[in-house]
DSSP file (Angstrom, degrees, kcal/mol; ACC not computed):
  #  RESIDUE AA STRUCTURE BP1 BP2  ACC     N-H-->O    O-->H-N    N-H-->O    O-->H-N    TCO  KAPPA ALPHA  PHI   PSI    X-CA   Y-CA   Z-CA
    1    1 A M              0   0    0      0, 0.0    76,-1.9     0, 0.0     2,-0.5   0.000 360.0 360.0 360.0 124.5  -13.1   -1.5    1.3
    2    2 A L  E     +A   76   0A   0     74,-0.2    74,-0.2     1,-0.2     3,-0.1  -0.868 360.0 169.4 -98.8 123.1  -11.0    0.5   -1.2
    3    3 A L  E     +     0   0A   0     72,-2.9     2,-0.4    -2,-0.5    -1,-0.2   0.821  68.9  19.1-106.1 -40.8   -9.9    3.9    0.2
    4    4 A I  E    S-A   75   0A   0     71,-0.9    71,-1.1     2,-0.0    -1,-0.4  -0.996  72.4-170.7-131.1 126.7   -7.4    5.3   -2.2
    5    5 A A        -     0   0    0     -2,-0.4    69,-0.2    69,-0.2    68,-0.1  -0.956  20.3-125.9-123.4 136.9   -7.2    3.9   -5.7
    6    6 A P        -     0   0    0      0, 0.0    66,-0.1     0, 0.0    65,-0.1  -0.446  20.4-127.3 -74.9 153.0   -4.6    4.5   -8.4
    7    7 A P  S    S+     0   0    0      0, 0.0     2,-0.3     0, 0.0    65,-0.1   0.171  83.5  49.3 -87.9  19.7   -5.9    5.7  -11.8
    8    8 A F  S    S-     0   0    0      0, 0.0     0, 0.0     0, 0.0     0, 0.0  -0.934  85.0-103.4-148.7 168.2   -4.1    3.0  -13.9
    9    9 A S        -     0   0    0     -2,-0.3    34,-0.1    86,-0.0     2,-0.1  -0.888  45.7-139.6 -97.1 113.1   -3.5   -0.7  -14.1
   10   10 A P        -     0   0    0      0, 0.0    34,-0.2     0, 0.0     3,-0.1  -0.340  14.3-143.5 -76.9 152.2    0.0   -1.4  -12.8
   11   11 A H  S    S+     0   0    0     32,-2.7    88,-0.9     1,-0.2    87,-0.5   0.794  91.1  10.9 -74.5 -31.3    2.5   -3.8  -14.3
   12   12 A A  E     -bc  44  99A   0     31,-1.6    33,-1.7    86,-0.1     2,-0.4  -0.973  69.5-148.1-144.6 155.3    3.7   -4.6  -10.8
   13   13 A I  E     -bc  45 100A   0     86,-2.2    88,-3.4    -2,-0.3     2,-0.7  -0.955  13.4-139.6-124.8 148.6    2.5   -3.9   -7.2
   14   14 A I  E     -bc  46 101A   0     31,-2.8    33,-3.3    -2,-0.4     2,-0.6  -0.946  30.3-158.2 -98.0 114.2    4.4   -3.5   -4.0
   15   15 A L  E     +bc  47 102A   0     86,-2.6    88,-2.3    -2,-0.7     2,-0.4  -0.857  19.0 166.0-105.0 122.5    2.2   -5.4   -1.5
   16   16 A A  E     -b   48   0A   0     31,-2.7    33,-2.8    -2,-0.6     2,-0.3  -0.987  18.1-161.6-133.6 143.3    2.4   -4.6    2.2
   17   17 A T  E     -b   49   0A   0     86,-0.5    88,-0.9    -2,-0.4     2,-0.4  -0.881  14.2-162.5-116.5 156.1    0.3   -5.5    5.1
   18   18 A T  E     +b   50   0A   0     31,-1.8    33,-0.6    -2,-0.3     2,-0.3  -0.988  16.4 174.1-142.0 149.0    0.3   -3.6    8.4
   19   19 A Y  S    S-     0   0    0     -2,-0.4    -2,-0.0    31,-0.1    31,-0.0  -0.912  73.2  -4.5-152.7 126.5   -0.7   -4.1   12.0
   20   20 A N  S    S+     0   0    0     -2,-0.3     2,-0.3     1,-0.2    34,-0.0   0.798  83.7 146.9  65.6  32.6   -0.1   -1.9   14.9
   21   21 A Q        -     0   0    0      1,-0.1    -1,-0.2     2,-0.0     2,-0.0  -0.732  51.7-108.3 -94.0 149.4    2.2    0.6   13.1
   22   22 A S     >  -     0   0    0     -2,-0.3     4,-2.3     1,-0.1     5,-0.2  -0.353  25.5-116.2 -71.4 157.6    2.1    4.3   14.2
   23   23 A L  H  > S+     0   0    0      1,-0.2     4,-2.8     2,-0.2     5,-0.2   0.881 115.0  54.2 -62.4 -38.6    0.5    6.8   11.8
   24   24 A D  H  > S+     0   0    0      2,-0.2     4,-2.3     1,-0.2    -1,-0.2   0.915 109.3  47.4 -63.3 -42.6    3.8    8.6   11.2
   25   25 A V  H  > S+     0   0    0      2,-0.2     4,-2.5     1,-0.2    -2,-0.2   0.925 114.2  47.6 -63.3 -44.8    5.5    5.4   10.2
   26   26 A L  H  X S+     0   0    0     -4,-2.3     4,-2.8     2,-0.2    -2,-0.2   0.914 112.0  48.5 -64.5 -43.5    2.7    4.5    7.9
   27   27 A Y  H  X S+     0   0    0     -4,-2.8     4,-2.7     2,-0.2     5,-0.3   0.918 112.6  48.3 -65.1 -41.8    2.5    7.9    6.3
   28   28 A S  H  X S+     0   0    0     -4,-2.3     4,-2.4    -5,-0.2     5,-0.2   0.914 112.4  50.2 -61.6 -42.6    6.3    7.9    5.7
   29   29 A F  H  X S+     0   0    0     -4,-2.5     4,-2.2    -5,-0.2     5,-0.2   0.939 113.3  44.8 -60.1 -49.2    6.1    4.4    4.2
   30   30 A I  H  X S+     0   0    0     -4,-2.8     4,-2.6     1,-0.2     5,-0.2   0.939 115.3  45.6 -64.9 -48.0    3.3    5.4    1.9
   31   31 A T  H  X S+     0   0    0     -4,-2.7     4,-2.0    -5,-0.2    -1,-0.2   0.892 112.9  51.4 -66.0 -38.2    4.8    8.7    0.7
   32   32 A H  H  X S+     0   0    0     -4,-2.4     4,-1.9    -5,-0.3    -1,-0.2   0.951 116.1  39.4 -61.4 -49.6    8.2    7.1    0.2
   33   33 A H  H  X S+     0   0    0     -4,-2.2     4,-2.5     2,-0.2    -2,-0.2   0.820 111.7  56.4 -75.2 -30.3    6.9    4.2   -1.9
   34   34 A D  H  X S+     0   0    0     -4,-2.6     4,-2.2    -5,-0.2    -1,-0.2   0.911 108.8  48.9 -63.2 -40.8    4.4    6.4   -3.8
   35   35 A R  H  X S+     0   0    0     -4,-2.0     4,-1.7    -5,-0.2    -2,-0.2   0.908 110.7  50.2 -63.8 -42.6    7.4    8.6   -4.8
   36   36 A L  H  X S+     0   0    0     -4,-1.9     4,-0.8     1,-0.2    -2,-0.2   0.921 111.4  48.6 -61.1 -43.5    9.4    5.5   -5.9
   37   37 A C  H >< S+     0   0    0     -4,-2.5     3,-0.7     1,-0.2     7,-0.5   0.898 108.7  54.0 -63.3 -40.6    6.4    4.3   -8.0
   38   38 A A  H 3< S+     0   0    0     -4,-2.2    -1,-0.2     1,-0.2    -2,-0.2   0.848 113.3  41.1 -64.7 -35.1    6.0    7.7   -9.6
   39   39 A K  H 3< S+     0   0    0     -4,-1.7    -1,-0.2    -5,-0.1    -2,-0.2   0.473  90.8 110.2 -95.4   0.1    9.6    7.9  -10.8
   40   40 A S  S << S-     0   0    0     -4,-0.8     4,-0.1    -3,-0.7    75,-0.1  -0.389  72.5-131.2 -70.1 150.7    9.9    4.2  -11.9
   41   41 A I  S    S+     0   0    0      2,-0.1     2,-0.3    -2,-0.1    -1,-0.1   0.604  92.6  63.9 -76.2 -10.8   10.1    3.5  -15.6
   42   42 A Y  S    S-     0   0    0     -5,-0.1     2,-1.0    72,-0.1    -2,-0.1  -0.720  99.1-102.0-107.1 160.0    7.4    0.9  -15.1
   43   43 A N        +     0   0    0     -2,-0.3   -32,-2.7   -34,-0.1   -31,-1.6  -0.748  56.4 167.7 -80.3 103.7    3.8    1.3  -14.0
   44   44 A V  E     -b   12   0A   0     -2,-1.0     2,-0.4    -7,-0.5   -31,-0.2  -0.930  17.2-166.3-123.5 144.0    4.1    0.3  -10.3
   45   45 A C  E     -b   13   0A   0    -33,-1.7   -31,-2.8    -2,-0.4     2,-0.5  -0.985  18.1-132.6-132.0 139.7    1.6    0.7   -7.5
   46   46 A L  E     -bd  14  73A   0     26,-2.8    28,-2.4    -2,-0.4     2,-0.5  -0.800  20.1-167.2 -87.1 130.3    1.8    0.4   -3.8
   47   47 A V  E     -bd  15  74A   0    -33,-3.3   -31,-2.7    -2,-0.5     2,-0.5  -0.972   3.6-172.8-119.7 114.6   -1.0   -1.7   -2.2
   48   48 A L  E     -bd  16  75A   0     26,-2.8    28,-2.7    -2,-0.5     2,-0.5  -0.939   6.8-160.1-111.4 121.5   -1.2   -1.4    1.6
   49   49 A V  E     -bd  17  76A   0    -33,-2.8   -31,-1.8    -2,-0.5     2,-0.3  -0.882   5.8-169.4-109.5 128.7   -3.7   -3.7    3.3
   50   50 A F  E     -bd  18  77A   0     26,-2.7    28,-3.4    -2,-0.5     2,-0.1  -0.842  25.0-117.5-108.6 148.0   -5.0   -3.1    6.8
   51   51 A E  E >   - d   0  78A   0    -33,-0.6     3,-2.1    -2,-0.3    28,-0.2  -0.490  34.5-109.6 -73.1 157.0   -7.1   -5.5    8.9
   52   52 A S  G >  S+     0   0    0     26,-1.5     3,-1.7     1,-0.3     4,-0.3   0.796 118.3  66.5 -61.7 -26.9  -10.6   -4.3    9.8
   53   53 A S  G 3  S+     0   0    0      1,-0.3    -1,-0.3     2,-0.1     3,-0.2   0.681 101.2  50.9 -66.4 -14.9   -9.5   -3.8   13.4
   54   54 A E  G X> S+     0   0    0     -3,-2.1     4,-1.7     1,-0.1     3,-0.6   0.286  76.8 106.3-101.5   7.3   -7.2   -1.0   12.0
   55   55 A A  H <> S+     0   0    0     -3,-1.7     4,-2.3     1,-0.3     5,-0.2   0.857  76.4  55.3 -59.1 -37.4   -9.9    0.7   10.0
   56   56 A A  H 3> S+     0   0    0     -4,-0.3     4,-2.3    -3,-0.2    -1,-0.3   0.872 105.7  53.0 -63.2 -35.4  -10.1    3.6   12.5
   57   57 A K  H <> S+     0   0    0     -3,-0.6     4,-2.6     2,-0.2    -1,-0.2   0.879 107.0  52.0 -66.7 -37.7   -6.4    4.2   12.0
   58   58 A V  H  X S+     0   0    0     -4,-1.7     4,-2.6     2,-0.2     5,-0.2   0.940 109.8  48.7 -62.9 -46.4   -6.9    4.4    8.3
   59   59 A D  H  X S+     0   0    0     -4,-2.3     4,-2.0     1,-0.2    -2,-0.2   0.910 112.0  49.7 -59.4 -42.5   -9.6    7.0    8.8
   60   60 A Q  H  X S+     0   0    0     -4,-2.3     4,-2.8     2,-0.2     5,-0.2   0.916 110.3  50.1 -61.3 -44.4   -7.3    8.9   11.1
   61   61 A M  H  X S+     0   0    0     -4,-2.6     4,-1.9     1,-0.2    -2,-0.2   0.917 111.8  47.2 -62.9 -43.4   -4.4    8.8    8.6
   62   62 A L  H  < S+     0   0    0     -4,-2.6     5,-0.3     1,-0.2    -1,-0.2   0.834 116.7  44.8 -68.1 -31.5   -6.6   10.0    5.8
   63   63 A D  H  < S+     0   0    0     -4,-2.0    -2,-0.2    -5,-0.2    -1,-0.2   0.863 118.9  40.3 -76.7 -37.2   -8.0   12.8    8.0
   64   64 A N  H  < S+     0   0    0     -4,-2.8     2,-0.3    -5,-0.2    -2,-0.2   0.680 112.1  52.6 -91.1 -19.6   -4.6   13.9    9.4
   65   65 A Y  S  < S-     0   0    0     -4,-1.9     2,-0.9    -5,-0.2     0, 0.0  -0.874  84.9-110.5-121.7 151.4   -2.3   13.7    6.4
   66   66 A N        +     0   0    0     -2,-0.3     3,-0.2     1,-0.2    -3,-0.1  -0.691  42.5 163.7 -78.2 107.9   -2.5   15.1    2.9
   67   67 A T    >   +     0   0    0     -2,-0.9     3,-1.5    -5,-0.3    -1,-0.2   0.320  46.3  98.9-107.6   6.3   -3.1   12.1    0.7
   68   68 A T  T 3  S+     0   0    0      1,-0.3    -1,-0.1     3,-0.0    -2,-0.1   0.755  80.8  55.7 -67.1 -22.3   -4.3   13.9   -2.4
   69   69 A H  T 3  S+     0   0    0     -3,-0.2     2,-1.7     1,-0.1    -1,-0.3   0.479  77.4 104.1 -87.9  -1.9   -0.8   13.6   -4.0
   70   70 A L    X   +     0   0    0     -3,-1.5     3,-0.6     1,-0.2    -1,-0.1  -0.568  35.1 153.3 -84.3  82.7   -0.7    9.8   -3.6
   71   71 A N  T 3   +     0   0    0     -2,-1.7    -1,-0.2     1,-0.2    -2,-0.0   0.551  70.0  45.8 -88.4  -8.9   -1.4    8.8   -7.2
   72   72 A H  T 3  S+     0   0    0     -3,-0.2   -26,-2.8   -66,-0.1     2,-0.4  -0.004  96.8  89.2-123.5  27.4    0.4    5.5   -7.2
   73   73 A S  E <   - d   0  46A   0     -3,-0.6     2,-0.4   -28,-0.2   -26,-0.2  -0.945  49.0-166.8-130.9 149.3   -0.9    4.1   -3.9
   74   74 A C  E     - d   0  47A   0    -28,-2.4   -26,-2.8    -2,-0.4     2,-0.5  -0.997   6.3-160.5-135.0 126.8   -3.9    2.0   -3.0
   75   75 A V  E     -Ad   4  48A   0    -71,-1.1   -72,-2.9    -2,-0.4   -71,-0.9  -0.945  14.5-176.8-111.9 125.1   -5.1    1.5    0.6
   76   76 A L  E     -Ad   2  49A   0    -28,-2.7   -26,-2.7    -2,-0.5     2,-0.5  -0.889  18.0-149.2-120.1 149.6   -7.4   -1.5    1.3
   77   77 A V  E     - d   0  50A   0    -76,-1.9     2,-0.8    -2,-0.3   -26,-0.2  -0.983  13.1-145.3-118.8 122.1   -9.1   -2.7    4.4
   78   78 A N  E >   - d   0  51A   0    -28,-3.4   -26,-1.5    -2,-0.5     3,-0.9  -0.763   9.3-166.8 -86.2 110.2   -9.7   -6.5    4.8
   79   79 A N  T 3  S+     0   0    0     -2,-0.8    -1,-0.1     1,-0.2   -28,-0.1   0.492  75.4  77.9 -77.9  -2.6  -13.0   -6.9    6.6
   80   80 A Q  T 3  S-     0   0    0      3,-0.1    -1,-0.2     6,-0.1   -29,-0.1   0.732  78.6-155.3 -80.1 -21.3  -12.4  -10.6    7.3
   81   81 A S    <   +     0   0    0     -3,-0.9     3,-0.1     1,-0.1    -2,-0.1   0.882  45.0 137.9  48.2  47.8  -10.0   -9.9   10.2
   82   82 A S        -     0   0    0      1,-0.4     4,-0.4     2,-0.1    -1,-0.1   0.136  60.6-108.8-109.7  19.6   -8.2  -13.2    9.7
   83   83 A G     >  -     0   0    0      1,-0.2     4,-1.9     2,-0.1    -1,-0.4  -0.302  56.7 -32.0  91.8-172.4   -4.7  -12.1   10.2
   84   84 A F  H  > S+     0   0    0      1,-0.2     4,-2.2     2,-0.2     5,-0.2   0.887 130.2  48.5 -57.0 -51.8   -1.6  -11.6    8.1
   85   85 A P  H  > S+     0   0    0      0, 0.0     4,-2.5     0, 0.0    -1,-0.2   0.894 111.3  51.9 -61.0 -37.9   -2.1  -14.4    5.5
   86   86 A S  H  > S+     0   0    0     -4,-0.4     4,-2.4     1,-0.2    -2,-0.2   0.897 108.9  50.3 -64.2 -40.0   -5.7  -13.3    4.9
   87   87 A C  H  X S+     0   0    0     -4,-1.9     4,-2.4     2,-0.2    -1,-0.2   0.896 110.3  50.0 -66.0 -40.2   -4.6   -9.7    4.3
   88   88 A L  H  X S+     0   0    0     -4,-2.2     4,-2.3     2,-0.2    -2,-0.2   0.949 113.1  45.4 -61.8 -48.5   -1.9  -10.8    1.8
   89   89 A N  H  X S+     0   0    0     -4,-2.5     4,-2.7     1,-0.2    -2,-0.2   0.882 111.1  53.8 -62.9 -38.5   -4.4  -12.9   -0.1
   90   90 A F  H  X S+     0   0    0     -4,-2.4     4,-1.7     2,-0.2    -1,-0.2   0.926 109.4  48.2 -60.6 -46.1   -7.0  -10.1    0.0
   91   91 A G  H  < S+     0   0    0     -4,-2.4     4,-0.4     1,-0.2    -2,-0.2   0.894 113.0  47.7 -62.7 -40.9   -4.4   -7.7   -1.5
   92   92 A I  H >< S+     0   0    0     -4,-2.3     3,-1.0     1,-0.2     5,-0.2   0.913 111.6  50.5 -65.6 -43.0   -3.5  -10.2   -4.2
   93   93 A D  H 3< S+     0   0    0     -4,-2.7    -1,-0.2     1,-0.2    -2,-0.2   0.812 109.5  51.2 -64.6 -31.0   -7.2  -10.9   -5.0
   94   94 A K  T 3< S+     0   0    0     -4,-1.7     2,-0.3    -5,-0.2    -1,-0.2   0.438 104.3  67.6 -90.3   0.5   -8.0   -7.1   -5.3
   95   95 A T    <   -     0   0    0     -3,-1.0     2,-0.2    -4,-0.4   -86,-0.0  -0.775  65.9-145.9-118.2 164.5   -5.2   -6.3   -7.7
   96   96 A S        +     0   0    0     -2,-0.3     2,-0.4   -86,-0.1    -3,-0.1  -0.592  53.3 118.3-129.2  71.1   -4.5   -7.3  -11.3
   97   97 A S        -     0   0    0     -2,-0.2   -85,-0.1    -5,-0.2   -86,-0.1  -0.993  51.8-152.4-137.2 143.0   -0.8   -7.6  -11.6
   98   98 A N  S    S+     0   0    0    -87,-0.5     2,-0.5    -2,-0.4   -86,-0.1   0.678  86.4  62.8 -83.8 -19.0    1.5  -10.5  -12.6
   99   99 A I  E     -c   12   0A   0    -88,-0.9   -86,-2.2     2,-0.0     2,-0.5  -0.934  63.4-178.1-114.0 125.0    4.4   -9.1  -10.6
  100  100 A I  E     -c   13   0A   0     -2,-0.5     2,-0.7   -88,-0.2   -86,-0.2  -0.981  11.7-163.3-125.2 122.2    4.1   -8.7   -6.8
  101  101 A L  E     -c   14   0A   0    -88,-3.4   -86,-2.6    -2,-0.5     2,-0.4  -0.921  17.6-151.2-102.7 111.7    6.9   -7.3   -4.7
  102  102 A R  E     +c   15   0A   0     -2,-0.7     2,-0.3   -88,-0.2   -86,-0.2  -0.685  24.6 162.1 -88.9 133.1    6.2   -8.2   -1.0
  103  103 A I        -     0   0    0    -88,-2.3   -86,-0.5    -2,-0.4     2,-0.2  -0.988  38.0-112.5-147.2 151.6    7.5   -5.8    1.7
  104  104 A D    >   -     0   0    0     -2,-0.3     3,-1.8   -88,-0.2   -86,-0.1  -0.586  30.4-119.9 -82.1 151.0    6.8   -5.1    5.3
  105  105 A A  T 3  S+     0   0    0    -88,-0.9   -76,-0.1     1,-0.3    -1,-0.1   0.534 112.4  54.4 -72.5  -5.3    5.2   -1.8    6.2
  106  106 A D  T 3  S+     0   0    0    -77,-0.1     2,-0.3     2,-0.0    -1,-0.3   0.252  96.2  83.7-109.0  13.0    8.2   -0.8    8.4
  107  107 A D    <   -     0   0    0     -3,-1.8     2,-0.4   -78,-0.0    -4,-0.0  -0.775  64.2-148.2-108.9 157.4   10.7   -1.4    5.6
  108  108 A L        -     0   0    0     -2,-0.3     2,-0.2   -76,-0.0   -79,-0.0  -0.994  11.6-134.6-127.4 132.1   11.8    1.0    2.8
  109  109 A M        -     0   0    0     -2,-0.4     2,-0.1     1,-0.1   -73,-0.1  -0.506  28.3-110.6 -77.6 151.0   12.9    0.1   -0.7
  110  110 A T    >   -     0   0    0     -2,-0.2     3,-1.2     1,-0.1     4,-0.4  -0.403  30.8-107.3 -75.7 160.8   15.9    1.7   -2.1
  111  111 A D  T 3  S+     0   0    0      1,-0.3     3,-0.3     2,-0.1     4,-0.2   0.802 117.5  47.2 -60.9 -31.2   15.4    4.1   -5.0
  112  112 A S  T >  S+     0   0    0      1,-0.2     3,-0.8     2,-0.1     4,-0.3   0.522  85.8  92.2 -90.3  -4.7   16.9    1.7   -7.6
  113  113 A R  G X  S+     0   0    0     -3,-1.2     3,-0.9     1,-0.2    -1,-0.2   0.858  83.4  50.9 -60.3 -40.3   14.9   -1.4   -6.5
  114  114 A L  G 3  S+     0   0    0     -4,-0.4    -1,-0.2    -3,-0.3    -2,-0.1   0.734 111.4  46.8 -74.4 -21.6   12.0   -0.9   -8.9
  115  115 A D  G <         0   0    0     -3,-0.8    -1,-0.2    -4,-0.2    -2,-0.2   0.293 360.0 360.0-104.8  10.0   14.0   -0.5  -12.0
  116  116 A S    <         0   0    0     -3,-0.9    -1,-0.2    -4,-0.3    -2,-0.1   0.450 360.0 360.0-101.9 360.0   16.4   -3.4  -11.5
């Protein structure tokens, strides 16, 4: 299930999976990395993959936070519920980029990371 989709084909993606993170942490993560992607000299997109057991949290996040400004982020829900490796593979399968930057959903990249 694709919930937020970027309007372009990125050169690279930041791929993150999440499980059991608070809404505030997730929203901060998404807005921080969406901002980094927007100011990068490359077309970069954040892809955040949730397990289907977290689908209600995704709905809550979309209802409770303003996500209309997230032009460089994509939120996916993996309906297979097969854990972390399955979510990573799902995110890779649903994107079309040769470069994948893997990150945990509770980490933040520095501002210069995407352009180095």
